[in-house]
C-alpha positions in Angstrom: 104.8 93.5 107.1 101.2 92.5 107.5 98.8 95.3 108.2 96.0 94.9 110.7 92.5 95.2 109.3 90.9 98.5 110.1 87.2 98.5 111.1 84.8 100.4 108.8 81.1 100.6 108.6 79.1 99.7 105.4 78.3 103.4 105.0 82.0 104.4 105.4 83.0 101.9 102.7 80.2 103.1 100.4 81.4 106.7 100.8 85.0 105.7 99.9 83.8 103.7 96.9 81.8 106.7 95.7 84.8 109.0 96.0 87.0 106.4 94.2 84.5 106.1 91.3 84.3 109.9 91.0 88.1 110.2 90.9 88.5 107.4 88.3 85.5 108.2 86.0 85.4 112.0 86.2 88.5 113.6 87.7 91.2 111.4 86.1 89.8 111.9 82.5 89.4 115.6 83.2 93.0 116.1 84.2 94.3 114.0 81.3 92.4 116.3 79.0 93.8 119.4 80.7 97.3 118.0 80.3 96.7 117.4 76.5 95.4 121.0 76.1 98.4 122.4 78.0 100.8 120.4 75.9 99.3 121.8 72.8 100.4 125.3 73.9 104.0 124.5 73.2 107.0 124.9 75.5 106.4 122.8 78.6 109.3 124.4 80.6 107.3 127.7 81.1 103.8 126.3 80.9 101.9 127.0 84.2 98.8 125.2 83.0 100.8 122.1 82.3 102.5 122.2 85.7 99.2 122.7 87.5 97.5 119.9 85.6 100.5 117.5 86.3 100.4 118.4 90.0 96.6 117.8 90.1 97.1 114.5 88.3 99.6 113.5 91.1 97.1 114.4 93.8 94.3 112.4 92.1 96.5 109.3 91.5 97.8 109.4 95.1 94.2 109.7 96.5 93.0 106.8 94.2 95.9 104.6 95.6 95.1 105.7 99.2 91.4 104.8 98.9 92.2 101.4 97.2 94.6 100.6 100.1 92.1 101.6 102.8 89.3 99.5 101.2 91.7 96.5 100.8 92.9 96.8 104.5 89.4 97.3 105.9 87.2 95.0 107.9 83.7 96.1 106.9 81.1 95.7 109.6 77.4 95.8 109.2 76.5 97.6 112.4 72.8 96.6 112.0 73.8 92.9 112.5 75.6 93.5 115.9 73.9 92.1 118.9 75.7 93.0 122.1 74.8 94.1 125.7 78.1 96.1 125.8 79.3 99.0 123.7 81.4 97.9 120.7 82.4 99.3 117.3 79.4 100.7 115.5 77.3 101.6 118.5 75.5 104.9 118.6 75.9 105.9 122.2 73.8 108.4 124.1 75.7 110.0 127.0 75.1 112.4 129.8 77.9 114.8 130.5 78.2 114.6 134.3 79.7 118.0 134.6 77.3 120.2 132.6 74.3 117.8 132.6 74.0 117.9 128.8 73.2 114.9 126.6 75.4 114.0 123.6 75.2 111.2 121.1 78.2 109.7 119.3 78.6 106.7 117.0 81.8 104.8 117.1 83.1 104.4 113.5 86.3 103.7 111.5 89.1 106.2 111.5 88.2 107.6 108.0 84.5 108.1 108.9 85.2 110.1 112.0 83.4 113.5 112.0 82.9 114.8 115.6 80.7 117.7 114.4 78.3 115.1 113.0 78.5 112.8 116.1 80.9 110.2 114.6 84.1 109.4 116.6 87.0 107.2 115.6 87.3 103.8 117.2 90.8 105.0 118.2 89.7 108.2 120.0 90.2 108.4 123.8 86.4 108.5 124.3 85.8 105.5 122.1 88.5 103.5 123.9 86.8 104.4 127.2 83.4 103.4 126.0 84.2 100.0 124.5 82.9 97.3 126.8 80.7 99.6 128.9 77.0 99.1 129.6 74.0 101.4 130.3 74.5 103.3 133.6 78.3 102.9 133.6 80.3 106.0 134.2 83.1 106.7 131.7 86.1 108.9 132.5 88.7 110.0 130.0 91.2 112.7 129.2 90.0 115.0 126.4 91.9 117.8 124.8 89.9 120.1 127.1 90.8 118.1 130.3 89.2 115.3 132.3 85.6 114.4 131.2 83.0 112.2 132.8 80.0 110.7 131.1 77.2 108.4 132.1 76.1 105.9 129.5 72.3 106.5 129.0 71.6 104.2 126.1 73.2 102.7 123.0 71.9 101.1 119.8 73.2 99.5 116.6 71.7 100.8 113.4 
């Protein structure tokens, strides 16, 4: 089964590569050493240190595999190169909440980069799906977990 490429920003890929390097160069050797030390304590059937180290090793190896798969299945997009008069992946969008008259800014990013508290929303979120293809002054309506929302697009940029 072929997997679709998932969009990811250059920064998102760099963060995953950083985490991968840390896991491979630091965490993996550390847990291997912990397993060796635990083995030296004798009976493995009642060795909590050994069990904990093996469990940690499983988590590390699973995360390494997960990151490698995400990078392999990604379509990395340099958002600074995007030229569009419509909102697309990578856009940093300034919005006016039509209900409470507050301005908010979100950047549309890949699924793994999403962090709403830091203004990064997944390309697959309801708001992102509503924003794609819109222009300045357009009104965007969508269902959020807190009910119906309405925003006006004030501006957007690609950085």
